[in-house]
N, C-alpha and C positions, 0 to 999 in steps of 0.2 A: 071790150079790149081790156086786158090787164095791165095795169100801170105799177111800175116797181119804183118806189121812193127811197133813196139812200139818204144817209145823213149829211153827205157832202150836198145832196140837192136841197134838202132841207134848209141848211143853214149857209150855204152858199161857200165858196172856197175862198181863201184869204186874198185873191186878187180880182173878186168881183163881188157886186153889191149883195150883201145876204138880204133873203127874204124876211129874216128878223132883225131890226135895226139894233135890238140889244146883243145880237152876236155877231159883230161884223168888225173886221181888223181895220177897216178905213173910219169907222166910227172912233175907235180908240186913237188912231193916228191923227186925226183931227183935233181931238181934244188934247193931245200932247203939243201938236203946233200951236194951238190957242195959248196953252202956258209956257210957250217959248222953248220948247224940246224939239230938236231937229237932229237927224242923223248926222253923224260925220263921214261924209263920202271918202275922206282920205284914209278910212280905217278899213275900206273894203279893197280886196286884191282883184282891181277890174282895170289895171293900167292907170290909176290915178282918176277914174270916171266912176261915177255913181254907179250902182247896181242897176240894171234895167228895169224898169218897173213891168214889162212885158215878158220878163223872163218865168218860165213856166213852173211857178212854185204852186205846190197843192195846198189844200186847204188843211193839211195835217201839219204844215211847216216842213215839208221836206223839199228839196230843190227839184226833184222831177216827178210828175204826176204819173204813178204808174197804172191808174185807172180802177185801182183797189181800194183807194181811201183810207188806207190803214197806216197806222203808226209802229213803228218798231217799239217794243215797250222798252220804256226809258231805263228801267233796272237791267235790261240786260247789256247795256253799256256801261263798263265798268271803269272807263276813264274818268279821274277824277278832276275836280277844278283846277287843281294846282298843276296837273298834267296838261291840261288844255292851255293853261295860262303860259307853260313853259316852252309850249310848241314854238311860238313866236312873239316878238315884242310888239304887241298890237297898239296901234293909237287908240283912243278913246273912241268908242262907236257913238258918241252923242255929243252934241253942242247945246249946253243951256244958256239960253241967252237971258233969263230971267233968274238970276240965283236966288230970289227971296223964294219962289215958288220951288225951286231944287231943293234946298235946304228944309222947307218947310212939310213938303211931301217925303223928303228922306227920313223926317223924325216922324211923319205919320207911319210909315213902311215900319221903322222901328218899333213902334208901339205893337206891332203884332209878330216880333221876331224872337227867337229864343233867348236872346241877350235882355230883352225886356222883362221876360219872365222872372229871370235872376234878380233884375232889380226891384220888380215889384213885390216878389213874394218876400224877398228880405225886409222890404219895407213894411209889409203886413205882419211878419213874424215879429219886428221889433216896435212896431207903434200902433198898428191899426187892430180892428175887432176881430177877434178868431171866430167868432159864430158868423159873421159875414165871409169871412174868409173859407170855413168849410162848406158852405153853401157854392160860393163861387168855384171852389176846386171840384166839388161833385158835377157842377153843369159843365165845367170846361173840360173833364175827363170825357164826359158821355157826348158832348156836342163834338169835339175835335174828333174823337174816334170815329164817329159817324161820318164828319166831314172828310176825313183822311182816305176812310174805306171807299167811300162814294168816288174819289178820285180814280182809285185802282178798278173800280167796277164799271165806271163810266167810260173812262178812257178817252174824255174830250181834251182836245189840246188848247194850249195857250195860243195868243195871237201870235201869227207868224212875222217874220222880219225879214224884208220889208212887206208892207209898209209902215208897221209898227216898229219903234225903237225899243228893245228890251235891256233893261238896265242891270237886272240881278241874276247873275250867272248861275248861282247855287241853285235856282229854281228851274233851271233850264231842262232838266232831267224828269220833272214831274209834269203830270197832267194838271189841267186848271179848273175844273168843275167839280164841286163849288169851291168857293175861294174861301181858304181857312182863316186867311188874314180878316176877312169881313166876318167870319165867325168869332174869332176871338177878339176882334174889335168892337163886336156887338155886345157879347157876353159880359165881358169885364166891365166896362161902366155901367151898363144895366142892372148886372147882378149886384154890384154895390150901391147903386141908386134905389133899386126896390128893396134891397135888405137892410137898409138905414132908413127907408121911407117913415116907417111907423114908430121906430125906436130912438131916434136921435133927432136932436133940435139944429136945424140948419135950414138953409134958403133952399127950398124945394126948387123954386123957378131957377135958381142958378145951377144947381144939382143937375136938373132935366137938361139945360143949355149945355153943360159940360159933357153930359153923355152923349147927347146927340151930335155935338160937335167932334167927339173923341171917334165915334162910328164913322162919320161922314169923312173924317181926315184920313183916316185908315183906308176907307173903300176909295177915295179919290188917289189916293197914293199908289194903289194898285194899277189905276189907270194911267195915270202919269208915268209910271215905271214900265208900262208895256206889258204887265205880267198877267192881266186878266182881261176879258171881254166883260161888259156890263151885265150881260145876264149870269155870269159866275159871281159877281158881287149880290146880285139880286137873291139868288139861289141861298147863298152864305147867309146872307141877312134874315133870310126867311126861314130857313132851317133852324137857325138859333132862336128866334121868337116863337115859331111852334113848339120846339124842346122846352124852352123855358116855360111857356104856358102850360105844356103837359106835366112838366116836373115840379114846378113850383108848389102845387098843393101837398107833394110827398115828400118834400124836401124835409120837414122837420120830423117826421115818421123815420126817413133815412138816416137823418144825423142821430136820432136818439138810438136807433139800432146799432148803427157804426160805433157808437161811444161805450153803450152800456152791456152788448150782447158779449159774452164771454168768448165766442168764437169768430167773432167779428174780423179780427186780422186774417184769420185763415179764410174767410168769405172774401174778403177784399183780395188777398194775394193770389189765391186759386183763380178768381175770376179775371183779375187783370192778366195773368199768364196766359190762361185758356184764350183770352181775345187776342193775345198777341200771336199765339199759335195758329189761330183760324184766321187771320188777317189775310185778305183776299191778295193774291200774289198770282205771278206768272213766272214758271220755270223755279220757283222758289225764291224768286226776288222780287222785290216791291220798292219803289223808289221813295215812299212816304211810310215806310215800315219803321225806320229808325226813329224818325220824330214822334211816330205814334206811340213807340215802346217808351221813349223818354218822357212824354207826358204822362201815360198810364203808369209808370213806375214812380215818378216824382209823386202824382196824388196819391197811390197806394201807400208811400212810405209816409207822406204827410197825415193821411187819415188814421193809420196805424199809430205814428206818434201823437195824435189827438187822444187816440183810445187810452194808450199809456199814460197819457197826461190825467186823463179822467180816473185812472186806478188809483193814481198817486195822491189825487185830490188837488190837482194843480190846473183846473179849468174852470175858472169862476162863472164862465158864461155858458155852461154845458145845456142849462136848461130854457134859457132866455139872453137876449144881449144886454149888456150892462147899461146901455143908454148913456145919455148925456149930451151936452152941447158941444157940436163940432164948429170951432172957430179957429181964428188964427192964433197959433201959439206964441207966448212970449219969447224973449231971446233966450231965457234960460231953459225952458222947455223945447225949444228949437235945438238949441246945443245938446241936450240930453237925447232927443229923438236923433241928432246927426251922429253922435257916439255911437249909439245903439244900431243903427243902420250900418254904419262903417264895420263894427265889430261884428255883426250878422253877415256882412259881404265875404269879409276876410276870412273868417272861420270856415264859412261854407265854401269857400275856394280851396281853402287847405285841404279840407276834408275830399273833397271831390278829387283834388288832384293826387292824393295820397291812395284813394281807393282805385283811381285810374291806373295808377303806376303798378299796384298790386295786380289787379285784372291782367294787365297787359303782359306780367310775368306768370301769371298762373294759368291762364288759358291756354297758350301755347303748349305748356307741359301737359296739362289734362287731355288735349285732344291732339296733341303732336301736330301741331299746323301751325305754319307762320301767320302773324296778324300783319295785315296789309289792307289796302282799299278794297281789293276783290273779296277776300275772306271775312272782313266786316260785314259784309251783305249777307252772308250766309246766316240762315236761321239760328243753328246750333252755337254759333260765335256771336252773332248779334243780340240776341235774347240775354245772355247772362252778361254780357259787357255792357249793355246799356241798362240792363234792369237793375241788377245788383248795384252799379254806380248810382243810378239816380233815385233809386228805392233808398240807399244809405243817405243821400243828400236830403230828401224830403223828411225822412225819421230824424236825422241829426239836426235839420234846421227848426224842427217844431218840439224838440224834447231837450237835446243838450243846450242849444243857445238859450231857451228861456229859463233853464234850471241855473246857467250861467249869471243870466241877468239877475234872477232872485238873488244868488249868493253876493253879488255886487250892489245889491240893492239898487238896481237900475230898473226895476219892473213897475 
């Protein structure tokens, strides 16, 4: 007898016990309840009563099971978060009984968000090792591209609501497997740990504890916020560790080529643009493509900036890290670090806003098209709009800002 097994049968629907405990919405909901996070039934439109748990929700998060087990591609829905928020004045969808867990996991989720990248790269530019940051940029770009593309190819959903309480509206339109928060939450701390291990003096025990704590906090934050199954997180961490294991022996050769080869910028730009063009999508739209273009363009700009710095002799750690002792800075050093960091943040923000304003005026003229939430998702608009802007940010951050620090004797 022929047996046909579908994805919903393997993993279970959102309102039945999954055969894989790591891919079960009820497991995520139980973890949320344990940490004191509950749904706010007043926010549901059901005459003041909580939504029925027996309602026919399918595994893919839809309201009614059509028997197909399919999810309409998120990218085809052009409704923005602001539009959704403006439709009605909704009450908060959750109740956090334990504020400590809520704020701790909110911080953990922030460690994998775009705003955190802006903070950490400004810190690296102004105060930390460029030798380590170049390796982190390479691993970040490769891992995030693979993770984001895998979401679009696998099309596995996030936990459905109910029973899970989902807190982050901006990710509702994306698929969930693998967790790119888990990817970036693993690669960043462990790249800094491995990159400094043999070259800088510090407590390796403390560094290892901090790296594991960072990764665990980011992963648990995704469960607390109801945005991933456990299996999504396991896959994200595993992908990152495997890629780091494969890439690490080649990072020195890659770094040397990207710094010294005369055609390195051409290779970097053409490769990154090509990867953006062939990014997996459906009907020309992909919900994760915007973030992927942002990451690849920022990495490309930074790598081209390092290439330029090497050509003008402003890269002291081109061949090896400078080394030294990592310890707590004194008040004078701390003040200098803060000044450099704030200057880097301010100048980068000004540059970003200026280029963004220019592109918003130039692209409509070039393509004779209005820029709005719908057209921003079209590749011929999305690619130049994001790539030029964030490439400029990356190059500006690693060339102009360090030159300014040098002129002001702040380096």
